[in-house]
N, CA and C atoms as a LAMMPS dump frame, in Angstrom:
ITEM: TIMESTEP
0
ITEM: NUMBER OF ATOMS
228
ITEM: BOX BOUNDS ff ff ff
-5.0000000000000000e+02 5.0000000000000000e+02
-5.0000000000000000e+02 5.0000000000000000e+02
-5.0000000000000000e+02 5.0000000000000000e+02
ITEM: ATOMS id mol type element x y z
1 1 1 N -445.791 360.094 -267.897
2 1 2 C -446.974 360.782 -267.46
3 1 3 C -448.201 360.007 -267.944
4 2 1 N -449.175 359.87 -267.071
5 2 2 C -450.392 359.147 -267.398
6 2 3 C -451.278 359.989 -268.315
7 3 1 N -451.873 359.34 -269.311
8 3 2 C -452.758 360.03 -270.252
9 3 3 C -454.185 359.547 -270.03
10 4 1 N -455.132 360.446 -270.21
11 4 2 C -456.538 360.135 -270.003
12 4 3 C -457.33 360.493 -271.253
13 5 1 N -458.314 359.676 -271.576
14 5 2 C -459.204 359.991 -272.692
15 5 3 C -460.239 361.035 -272.3
16 6 1 N -460.703 360.968 -271.061
17 6 2 C -461.728 361.888 -270.577
18 6 3 C -461.356 362.411 -269.197
19 7 1 N -461.718 363.639 -268.966
20 7 2 C -461.735 364.197 -267.615
21 7 3 C -463.131 364.767 -267.447
22 8 1 N -463.813 364.327 -266.403
23 8 2 C -465.176 364.785 -266.146
24 8 3 C -465.176 365.549 -264.837
25 9 1 N -465.6 366.8 -264.903
26 9 2 C -465.723 367.593 -263.684
27 9 3 C -467.197 367.726 -263.354
28 10 1 N -467.504 367.769 -262.069
29 10 2 C -468.904 367.738 -261.65
30 10 3 C -469.332 368.969 -260.863
31 11 1 N -468.51 369.982 -260.844
32 11 2 C -468.904 371.189 -260.107
33 11 3 C -469.181 372.316 -261.093
34 12 1 N -470.153 373.139 -260.755
35 12 2 C -470.537 374.245 -261.629
36 12 3 C -469.386 375.237 -261.817
37 13 1 N -468.575 375.429 -260.794
38 13 2 C -467.479 376.392 -260.882
39 13 3 C -466.487 376.021 -261.971
40 14 1 N -466.334 374.74 -262.242
41 14 2 C -465.352 374.324 -263.245
42 14 3 C -465.746 374.786 -264.637
43 15 1 N -467.046 374.965 -264.875
44 15 2 C -467.5 375.44 -266.176
45 15 3 C -467.068 376.89 -266.376
46 16 1 N -467.261 377.694 -265.351
47 16 2 C -466.953 379.115 -265.448
48 16 3 C -465.457 379.39 -265.373
49 17 1 N -464.765 378.695 -264.509
50 17 2 C -463.352 378.98 -264.267
51 17 3 C -462.411 378.117 -265.086
52 18 1 N -462.937 377.145 -265.754
53 18 2 C -462.132 376.197 -266.522
54 18 3 C -461.001 375.622 -265.666
55 19 1 N -461.03 374.348 -265.529
56 19 2 C -460 373.677 -264.739
57 19 3 C -458.646 373.843 -265.42
58 20 1 N -457.591 373.687 -264.668
59 20 2 C -456.256 373.81 -265.266
60 20 3 C -456.067 372.824 -266.413
61 21 1 N -455.294 373.23 -267.357
62 21 2 C -455.009 372.364 -268.497
63 21 3 C -454.089 371.247 -268.035
64 22 1 N -454.441 370.046 -268.423
65 22 2 C -453.613 368.884 -268.105
66 22 3 C -453.262 368.209 -269.423
67 23 1 N -452.018 367.886 -269.615
68 23 2 C -451.615 367.255 -270.869
69 23 3 C -452.222 365.866 -271.014
70 24 1 N -452.498 365.488 -272.233
71 24 2 C -452.948 364.137 -272.504
72 24 3 C -454.444 363.923 -272.391
73 25 1 N -455.211 364.984 -272.221
74 25 2 C -456.656 364.827 -272.113
75 25 3 C -457.258 364.993 -273.496
76 26 1 N -457.965 363.962 -273.942
77 26 2 C -458.612 364.023 -275.238
78 26 3 C -459.909 364.804 -275.159
79 27 1 N -460.718 364.525 -274.131
80 27 2 C -462.013 365.19 -273.994
81 27 3 C -462.231 365.597 -272.546
82 28 1 N -462.732 366.802 -272.378
83 28 2 C -463.056 367.307 -271.041
84 28 3 C -464.556 367.571 -271.014
85 29 1 N -465.246 366.94 -270.077
86 29 2 C -466.691 367.096 -269.949
87 29 3 C -467.006 367.834 -268.658
88 30 1 N -467.96 368.748 -268.724
89 30 2 C -468.378 369.52 -267.552
90 30 3 C -469.821 369.163 -267.23
91 31 1 N -470.01 368.52 -266.109
92 31 2 C -471.352 368.156 -265.657
93 31 3 C -471.626 368.927 -264.377
94 32 1 N -472.423 369.949 -264.461
95 32 2 C -472.708 370.765 -263.287
96 32 3 C -473.749 370.126 -262.381
97 33 1 N -473.388 369.895 -261.166
98 33 2 C -474.305 369.395 -260.14
99 33 3 C -474.289 370.37 -258.978
100 34 1 N -475.361 370.356 -258.219
101 34 2 C -475.396 371.178 -257.013
102 34 3 C -474.284 370.741 -256.065
103 35 1 N -473.792 371.672 -255.28
104 35 2 C -472.738 371.405 -254.303
105 35 3 C -473.38 370.94 -252.998
106 36 1 N -473.135 369.706 -252.564
107 36 2 C -473.727 369.226 -251.316
108 36 3 C -473.34 370.092 -250.12
109 37 1 N -472.162 370.675 -250.149
110 37 2 C -471.716 371.511 -249.028
111 37 3 C -472.524 372.8 -248.925
112 38 1 N -473.198 373.182 -249.992
113 38 2 C -473.978 374.421 -249.989
114 38 3 C -475.437 374.204 -249.593
115 39 1 N -475.821 372.96 -249.365
116 39 2 C -477.208 372.679 -248.996
117 39 3 C -477.533 373.292 -247.647
118 40 1 N -478.758 373.762 -247.536
119 40 2 C -479.203 374.357 -246.276
120 40 3 C -480.445 373.63 -245.785
121 41 1 N -480.737 373.806 -244.516
122 41 2 C -481.906 373.18 -243.925
123 41 3 C -481.512 372.325 -242.744
124 42 1 N -482.437 371.49 -242.332
125 42 2 C -482.162 370.585 -241.218
126 42 3 C -481.197 369.503 -241.683
127 43 1 N -480.664 368.757 -240.742
128 43 2 C -479.771 367.653 -241.108
129 43 3 C -480.482 366.668 -242.033
130 44 1 N -481.744 366.399 -241.767
131 44 2 C -482.512 365.472 -242.603
132 44 3 C -482.671 366.038 -244.018
133 45 1 N -482.97 367.325 -244.132
134 45 2 C -483.118 367.957 -245.446
135 45 3 C -481.8 367.942 -246.215
136 46 1 N -480.707 368.205 -245.517
137 46 2 C -479.395 368.18 -246.173
138 46 3 C -479.041 366.762 -246.615
139 47 1 N -479.382 365.777 -245.798
140 47 2 C -479.127 364.383 -246.16
141 47 3 C -479.922 364.007 -247.411
142 48 1 N -481.186 364.408 -247.462
143 48 2 C -482.012 364.133 -248.645
144 48 3 C -481.427 364.811 -249.88
145 49 1 N -480.977 366.045 -249.719
146 49 2 C -480.372 366.759 -250.837
147 49 3 C -479.093 366.096 -251.312
148 50 1 N -478.28 365.651 -250.371
149 50 2 C -477.033 364.971 -250.716
150 50 3 C -477.32 363.672 -251.458
151 51 1 N -478.303 362.944 -251
152 51 2 C -478.672 361.692 -251.679
153 51 3 C -479.211 361.962 -253.082
154 52 1 N -479.968 363.04 -253.244
155 52 2 C -480.482 363.41 -254.566
156 52 3 C -479.315 363.697 -255.516
157 53 1 N -478.351 364.466 -255.047
158 53 2 C -477.184 364.791 -255.874
159 53 3 C -476.408 363.523 -256.21
160 54 1 N -476.216 362.671 -255.22
161 54 2 C -475.517 361.397 -255.449
162 54 3 C -476.221 360.59 -256.535
163 55 1 N -477.546 360.512 -256.445
164 55 2 C -478.311 359.742 -257.419
165 55 3 C -478.245 360.367 -258.814
166 56 1 N -478.232 361.695 -258.89
167 56 2 C -478.095 362.375 -260.182
168 56 3 C -476.742 362.056 -260.816
169 57 1 N -475.693 362.081 -260.012
170 57 2 C -474.351 361.771 -260.519
171 57 3 C -474.297 360.324 -260.995
172 58 1 N -474.823 359.418 -260.195
173 58 2 C -474.833 357.992 -260.557
174 58 3 C -475.571 357.777 -261.872
175 59 1 N -476.735 358.384 -262.009
176 59 2 C -477.534 358.237 -263.22
177 59 3 C -476.801 358.789 -264.439
178 60 1 N -476.168 359.933 -264.275
179 60 2 C -475.444 360.553 -265.39
180 60 3 C -474.254 359.699 -265.813
181 61 1 N -473.547 359.145 -264.849
182 61 2 C -472.408 358.274 -265.168
183 61 3 C -472.883 357.023 -265.895
184 62 1 N -473.947 356.408 -265.391
185 62 2 C -474.461 355.193 -266.031
186 62 3 C -474.902 355.468 -267.469
187 63 1 N -475.587 356.586 -267.687
188 63 2 C -476.016 356.956 -269.044
189 63 3 C -474.814 357.209 -269.942
190 64 1 N -473.82 357.923 -269.408
191 64 2 C -472.63 358.242 -270.19
192 64 3 C -471.889 356.968 -270.598
193 65 1 N -471.795 356.008 -269.702
194 65 2 C -471.113 354.745 -270.024
195 65 3 C -471.821 354.044 -271.176
196 66 1 N -473.143 353.949 -271.102
197 66 2 C -473.908 353.307 -272.172
198 66 3 C -473.728 354.066 -273.483
199 67 1 N -473.856 355.389 -273.438
200 67 2 C -473.716 356.203 -274.646
201 67 3 C -472.319 356.075 -275.247
202 68 1 N -471.314 356.051 -274.401
203 68 2 C -469.938 355.954 -274.874
204 68 3 C -469.68 354.594 -275.51
205 69 1 N -470.195 353.549 -274.899
206 69 2 C -469.983 352.201 -275.437
207 69 3 C -470.711 351.98 -276.754
208 70 1 N -471.862 352.625 -276.93
209 70 2 C -472.639 352.434 -278.158
210 70 3 C -472.268 353.435 -279.24
211 71 1 N -471.408 354.374 -278.91
212 71 2 C -470.992 355.366 -279.886
213 71 3 C -471.973 356.504 -280.076
214 72 1 N -473.016 356.538 -279.253
215 72 2 C -473.998 357.623 -279.371
216 72 3 C -473.811 358.641 -278.264
217 73 1 N -472.627 358.635 -277.655
218 73 2 C -472.366 359.479 -276.495
219 73 3 C -472.459 360.961 -276.768
220 74 1 N -473.083 361.663 -275.838
221 74 2 C -473.112 363.124 -275.876
222 74 3 C -471.794 363.61 -275.313
223 75 1 N -471.336 364.684 -275.808
224 75 2 C -470.085 365.257 -275.319
225 75 3 C -470.375 366.473 -274.464
226 76 1 N -471.267 366.308 -273.465
227 76 2 C -471.578 367.445 -272.585
228 76 3 C -471.482 367.065 -271.146
C-alpha cells in the first residue's frame, strides 16, 4: 500500500465532514476554496470566478512548498 506524508483537500465540505481515514497519512491539511461548480452569473463571470479560484489554489500550493522546504510550514 502506498504511503503519503500529506493529503491536502481543497473543498470546504471536507473540513466539516472529514474525509475518510486513509492509512499511512502523516498530515492531513484542509484548504477551503470556493467550489467552481457553485459559481453563478454569466459564462464570463463564472470563467473569471473559476480563474480566481485556480489562482488562489496555485498561490497556496506555491507558498506551502516554500514553507515546507524551509521548515517554516504552516499546518493549515
